[in-house]
C-alpha positions as CSV (number, residue, x, y, z in Angstrom):
1,M,82.5,62.3,64.9
2,A,83.9,65.8,64.3
3,T,85.2,67.2,61.0
4,V,87.9,69.8,60.1
5,D,85.0,72.2,59.3
6,D,83.7,71.7,62.9
7,A,87.2,72.5,64.2
8,A,87.3,75.6,62.0
9,R,83.9,76.8,63.2
10,M,84.9,76.3,66.8
11,A,88.2,78.1,66.5
12,L,86.7,81.0,64.5
13,S,84.0,81.5,67.2
14,L,86.7,82.6,69.6
15,P,87.8,86.2,69.9
16,D,90.4,87.6,67.5
17,V,91.0,84.3,65.7
18,T,92.3,84.3,62.2
19,E,92.4,81.4,59.7
20,G,95.4,81.0,57.5
21,E,97.6,78.4,55.9
22,R,100.8,76.9,57.2
23,H,102.7,74.2,55.3
24,G,99.6,73.9,53.0
25,N,97.2,73.2,55.8
26,R,94.5,75.2,57.6
27,T,95.8,76.9,60.7
28,W,93.9,79.0,63.4
29,A,95.8,81.7,65.2
30,V,95.3,84.3,67.9
31,A,97.7,87.3,68.2
32,G,99.9,85.6,65.6
33,K,100.3,82.4,67.5
34,A,98.9,79.2,65.9
35,F,96.8,77.3,68.5
36,A,95.2,74.7,66.2
37,W,96.0,73.3,62.7
38,E,95.4,70.5,60.4
39,R,98.2,68.0,60.7
40,P,98.4,65.2,58.2
41,F,101.2,62.8,58.6
42,S,104.4,63.4,56.7
43,K,106.3,60.6,55.1
44,A,108.8,60.6,58.0
45,D,105.9,60.4,60.5
46,I,104.5,57.3,58.7
47,Q,107.9,55.7,58.6
48,R,108.1,56.1,62.3
49,F,104.9,54.0,62.8
50,G,106.8,51.1,61.3
51,D,104.5,48.1,61.1
52,A,101.7,49.8,63.2
53,T,98.9,51.4,61.3
54,P,98.8,55.2,61.7
55,P,95.6,56.8,63.1
56,D,93.3,57.5,60.2
57,G,92.8,61.2,59.3
58,P,91.7,63.8,59.4
59,I,94.0,64.9,62.3
60,V,94.1,68.2,64.0
61,A,96.9,69.5,66.3
62,V,96.1,71.7,69.2
63,R,98.4,73.5,71.6
64,V,98.1,72.9,75.4
65,A,99.5,75.1,78.1
66,D,102.6,73.0,79.0
67,L,103.9,69.4,78.9
68,A,102.1,68.5,82.1
69,E,98.8,69.5,80.6
70,K,99.8,67.5,77.5
71,E,100.2,64.3,79.6
72,A,96.9,64.9,81.4
73,V,95.0,65.4,78.1
74,L,96.6,62.2,76.6
75,A,95.7,60.2,79.7
76,A,92.1,61.6,79.8
77,Q,91.3,61.0,76.2
78,P,93.4,58.0,75.0
79,G,91.1,57.0,72.1
80,A,91.1,60.2,70.3
81,F,94.0,62.2,71.6
82,F,97.6,61.1,70.9
83,T,101.1,62.2,70.1
84,I,103.9,61.2,67.8
85,P,107.7,61.4,68.2
86,H,107.8,64.7,66.1
87,F,105.8,66.3,69.0
88,D,108.1,65.1,71.9
89,G,108.9,67.9,74.1
90,Y,106.4,70.2,72.3
91,S,103.2,71.3,74.1
92,A,100.5,70.1,71.6
93,V,98.4,67.1,71.1
94,L,97.0,65.4,68.0
95,I,93.3,64.7,67.7
96,Q,91.9,62.0,65.5
97,L,88.7,63.6,64.4
98,K,86.9,60.4,63.6
99,K,87.2,59.4,67.2
100,V,86.5,62.6,69.1
101,G,83.2,64.0,70.2
102,K,82.4,67.6,69.4
103,R,82.3,68.6,73.0
104,A,85.9,67.3,73.7
105,L,87.1,68.9,70.5
106,R,85.6,72.2,71.5
107,E,87.2,72.0,74.9
108,A,90.6,71.2,73.4
109,I,90.4,74.1,70.9
110,L,89.3,76.5,73.7
111,D,92.3,75.3,75.9
112,G,94.6,75.8,72.9
113,W,93.3,79.3,72.4
114,L,93.7,80.1,76.1
115,A,97.3,78.8,76.0
116,C,98.2,81.2,73.1
117,A,95.9,84.3,73.5
118,P,97.2,87.4,75.3
119,A,96.2,87.7,79.0
120,N,94.0,90.8,78.4
121,L,92.0,88.9,75.7
122,T,91.6,85.7,77.8
123,D,90.6,87.8,80.9
124,E,87.9,89.5,78.9
125,Y,86.7,86.1,77.4
126,V,86.6,84.2,80.7
127,M,84.8,86.9,82.7
């Protein structure tokens, strides 16, 4: 089981990452682009679940390269990775930290960073 502090450590270990706050939640960005953030459910989100029980928090959102990658990530990790209607058409996934392993979380955060970091920075990091 991973925690928000684990996610923060993983994100901050990547080059040029800053931690800030957006909508009252911790957010990690590279080159001014948020690639991971805490994402509790809003009242509207909870209403959309209807009679279904929403996934238990904490929840972290992480960017992905595109919608095709989003579908691949969701198919590969259906227990911990999910989406909600608010994220329809948006290249990001939600991660239920209580159900994700640290390795899968680290990979998701790295992929989010790679999706948002400038090419010169990713080229340096990957090489």
